[in-house]
N, C-alpha and C positions, 0 to 999 in steps of 0.2 A: 736495177732489176736482176741483171745476171748475177751479181753477187748474192742478192737475197735468195734467188731462186737455187743458186748452188747450195747456199746454207741450208735452206729448207730441204732440198734433195738430200743433202748429206745427212741432215737430222733424221729424215725418213729412213734413210739406208741403216743408220745406226739403230734406230728403234726396230726396224724389221730384222736386222741381224741378231739383236738381242732376243726377239721373239723366236727366231729360228733356233738360236742356241739354247733358249729355254725349253723349246719343244723337244730338241733332240735330247737334252738332259732328262726330261720327264719320260720320253720313251725309253731311255736306257734303264731309268729307274724302274719303270713298270716291267720291262723285260727281266730286270734282275730279280724283282719280287716273284714274278711268274716262274722263274727258274729255280728260286731257293726252295728248299723243302719246308713244309708247313711245320711249325713248332707244335709238339704234343701238349695238350693242356696239362696244367700243373695238377698232380693228384690231390684228391681232397685230403685234408689234414685227418689223421687217425682220430678216432674217437678217444676222448681221455679215459684212461683206466680208473680204477678205484683209488680214492684218495687215502691218506693216512687214517682218517676217522673211520672210513668204511673197513679197512683192514682191521683196525682196532675192534669194531663191532663183531666182524666175522671171527676173530680171534677169541672174543668172549663167548660166542656161541659154541665154538669148539671146546673152550675150556669148561662150560657148563655141561657138556656131553662127556667129559673126562678124556677128550682127545687132545692131550696135551702137546704132542709133537706137531700136530696141525695148528694148534693155538700159536705155538712158538714161531712157526713158519709165518703165520699172518701178522704176529707182532713184529717179527723182523721186518717185514715189508712196510709196516707203518713207521718203524724207525728209520728205514732207508729213505723213506719219503719225507719224514719229518724227524730229524735228529734231536729236537728239542721237546719232544712229546713225552712229558713225564708219565703220563697214565700208560703209555705203551711199554715203558721200561718197568713200571710197577707191575703191570699185568704179566709181563713175560717173566719177571721174578717169581710171581705166584705160580706160574706153570712150572718153573724150573724146581720150585719147592716141592710140588706135587710129584715131581719125578724123582725126588730125593736128592737133588743137587742144591743143598743149602748154600754152599759156597757161592755159586753163581746167583742164587736168589737174593742174597744179601748184597752182592755187587750191583745187581740192577736196582734194588731198593736204594742204595746209596746214590746211584746215578740220578734216579728220579728226584731225590730230595736235593741233589745238587742243581738240578734245573729248576726245581720249584720248592724253595725253603718253606713255603706256606701250605705245603700239600698234606693236609691232615690224615688223609687215608694212607699217604706214603709212610708216615710215622707209624700208623697203626699196623701196616703190613710189615715193615722192618721190625718193629717191636715183636711181632708174633714169630718172626723167624729166630730172633734172639731168644724169645721165650723157650722155643723148641730145642735150643742148644743149652739151656740151663743158665743162661746169662740174664738172671732175673732182675737184677738192678739196672743194667742197660736197658732191658725191655721195658721196665716201669718208667724209666727216663723218657723213652719214645712214646709211651702211652700218655705220659704227662704232656709231651709237646702237642700230641694230636688233640688232647682235650683242652689245652690252653687256646687252640685255634677254634675248635668247635667243641663246647662243653656238652652238646648233646649226641656225640659220637658214641652210640651205644655198643659198637663192636670194640672200640678202645676201652671202654668200662668193662666190658666182659672179659677182654683179655688181660687187663690190668688186674682184675679180680682173681684170674687164674695165677698170675704171678705172685700176687700176695699170698694166696693159698699155698703156693709151693714154698714159700718162705715161712709158712706157719702163722701168717698174720690173718687169722681167719675173720675177725670182725671187720677189717678193713676190706677183706675180699667180699664179705657178705654185703657191706654197704655199696660196693661197686655193683654187684649183681641186682640188688635192689633198685638201684638208679637206672641200670640198663633195662630192666623189665618195666619200669615205669615209664621210660621213653618209648619203648616198643613192647606193649603187652604180648605181641605174637612172636617174640624172639625166643623161640622154644629151647634153644640151646642153653641160654642163660639159666632157664629152671633146673636143667640136669646138673649144671655147674654149681647152682646154689645148693642143691640136695646133696650132692657129693661133699661140699665143703662143710655143711651142717653135720654130716656124719663123721668127718674127719675132726670137727671140732668137739665131738663127744656129746651131740645133742640128738640122739636117736629118735625121739618122738617127732621132732621137728623135721628130721631128715626123711622119716616115713611119709609124712604129710606132703613133703616137697617132692619126693619121688612120685607119689600118686598124682600130684598136680602136674608134673612133667608128662606122665603117661596120658593124661587127659588132652593135653595140648600138642603132643608130638604128632606131626603129620605122618601118614603111612608111606612107606617107599623104601627102596634099598639104602638110600644114603642115611636114613635115621635107624635103620633096623638094628644095628649093633648096639647103639645107645639105649633103644627101647628094651633090648634084652637084657642088658645090664640093669636097667631100672627094675625090671620085673624080678630079677635075681635079688636086688638089694630090698625089694619090698617083701619078697619072701623071707629074707634074713632077718629083717627088722620088725615084721609083724609078730606081735605076741602069739605064742602058741597056746592053745586051750589045755588046762590041766588034765 
């Protein structure tokens, strides 16, 4: 009995000792927690800023308003966020072109096509830049590429027509202008280009009718004012005078 009681007592002592130690550890832990400064809550994550697509849209709004420096700034932000955005490079190239920096414009058009070799509008854009530099064959090659991808790309047809006209290939130019206006009857610029080409081709009667057709279709506003004035001048020059 004595040994058993001693064993039980020892067991109770060990258990009580464990409880005492555990209680002491818990008290120390609680004391440490009370003494420790409370951690500040983590700040809420910042709201995400505009993405590349949003900057591209904002840039196009600035471009349409002739605010080319603002447009370029937004296209730069779009490219910083998405370096493989072919449309952003293409659009920035157009803004550079409007500012007179054709070299940068062509470089951006090249980059856009490097990123997306199936970018039909990219070929049309670069072709137009080349056309402005008198590189008619290179421009026509780009317009051909755009039309191979999208045969109904009316702007590529219109611009290729201008390149053909510059080379004196008036019938081919007129064919492209006719196709462009068949695709988009409201594409007023193509009517002016067609009238001008008919006049250069030595077809004054058709040119007069084409200029008058353009005047009927041209929208009012400052963007079209110069072309409208030219059309009126050509109509006065081509209209037969009374004897």
